[in-house]
C-alpha positions in Angstrom: 0.0 0.1 0.1 1.3 3.4 -0.8 1.3 6.4 1.8 -1.4 8.5 1.5 -0.3 12.1 0.6 -1.9 13.7 4.2 0.7 11.3 5.7 3.5 12.4 3.8 2.6 16.4 4.2 2.3 15.4 8.1 5.7 13.9 8.3 7.6 15.9 6.0 6.3 19.2 5.7 9.0 22.0 6.4 6.6 24.9 6.3 4.3 23.8 9.3 7.1 23.3 11.5 8.8 26.4 11.0 5.1 28.1 11.4 5.0 26.3 14.9 8.2 27.3 16.0 7.6 30.8 14.9 4.3 31.3 16.7 5.9 29.8 19.9 8.8 32.5 19.8 6.7 35.2 18.8 4.5 34.5 21.9 7.6 34.4 24.2 8.5 37.8 23.2 4.9 39.2 22.7 4.1 38.0 26.3 7.4 39.6 27.7 6.7 42.9 25.8 3.1 43.3 26.8 3.6 45.6 29.6 5.1 47.9 27.1 1.7 47.7 24.9 4.2 46.5 21.9 4.5 43.4 19.9 7.7 41.9 18.9 6.9 42.8 15.4 6.5 46.4 16.1 9.9 46.5 18.2 11.5 44.9 15.4 10.0 47.6 13.1 11.3 50.4 15.2 14.8 48.7 15.7 14.9 48.1 11.8 13.9 52.0 11.5 16.7 52.5 13.8 19.2 50.7 12.2 18.7 51.9 8.3 17.8 55.6 9.6 14.9 57.4 7.6 13.8 55.6 4.6 10.4 54.8 2.8 8.1 52.7 4.3 8.8 50.2 1.5 12.5 49.9 2.6 11.1 48.8 6.0 9.0 46.0 4.2 12.0 44.8 2.2 14.2 44.4 5.4 11.9 42.7 7.5 9.9 41.1 4.1 6.4 42.2 5.6 3.6 43.1 3.3 3.0 46.7 2.6 -0.5 46.6 4.4 1.5 45.2 7.5 3.9 47.9 7.3 1.6 50.6 7.0 -0.8 49.3 9.7 2.2 49.1 12.0 3.7 52.7 11.1 0.3 54.2 11.4 0.2 52.8 15.1 3.5 53.7 15.9 3.1 57.2 14.6 0.3 57.6 16.7 2.4 57.1 19.6 5.0 59.3 18.6 7.6 57.1 18.1 8.1 57.2 14.4 7.4 60.3 12.3 7.0 61.3 8.8 10.1 63.2 7.8 9.0 63.4 3.9 5.6 63.3 2.4 3.4 64.6 -0.3 -0.1 64.3 -1.9 0.6 60.5 -2.1 1.5 59.9 1.4 4.3 59.2 3.6 7.7 58.9 1.4 9.9 58.8 4.2 9.8 57.9 7.9 12.2 58.1 10.9 12.3 57.1 14.4 11.7 59.8 17.0 13.9 60.3 20.1 10.8 58.8 22.3 10.8 55.9 19.3 14.6 55.4 20.6 13.6 55.8 24.0 11.1 53.5 23.9 13.7 50.6 22.2 15.9 51.3 25.2 12.8 50.5 27.3 11.9 47.4 26.2 15.5 46.0 26.0 15.3 44.0 29.7 12.3 42.1 28.9 13.3 41.6 25.3 16.6 40.1 26.7 14.6 37.7 28.8 12.5 36.7 26.0 15.6 36.3 23.9 17.0 33.9 26.4 13.8 31.9 26.7 13.8 31.6 22.8 17.4 30.5 22.6 16.6 27.9 25.3 13.8 26.4 23.4 15.8 26.3 19.9 19.1 25.2 21.7 22.2 26.3 20.4 22.0 24.4 16.9 18.5 25.8 16.4 19.5 29.1 17.1 22.7 29.1 15.1 20.6 27.7 12.2 18.1 30.6 12.3 21.2 33.0 12.4 22.6 31.3 9.1 19.3 31.1 7.5 18.6 34.7 7.9 21.6 35.8 6.9 21.3 33.9 3.7 17.9 35.8 3.4 19.8 39.3 3.9 19.4 40.0 7.5 20.5 41.9 9.3 20.3 44.7 6.8 23.3 47.2 6.1 22.5 50.7 7.5 
């Protein structure tokens, strides 16, 4: 008897495993950052903007491999909180955004919780898993150049 396709997918699918791991790791960070009213996705958007400097929102999408709508939605929230500002815009919309002083301060303020989540994530993944995650992300162009 041949193997059923569903059995093969359940046994071998890398996508489902990566997604399960991503959800578990994201939950660690989001739980740690909750008292700041931030998600790890938002912290990483702030950090990417701090790294690359003023840039078009599309650049942030490229750096973090996010959909345009996801970047726009999160930037709006971060702008409303005063952590990001539009530094160049026209009638068509925002052309460049920058991290504000308050945004830089927010990044500093979340560091103790972020570091604790980082340690828990590293324990979950193990040394080999951490090294593999860094290797794969590096091959995909992360972290970004300034």
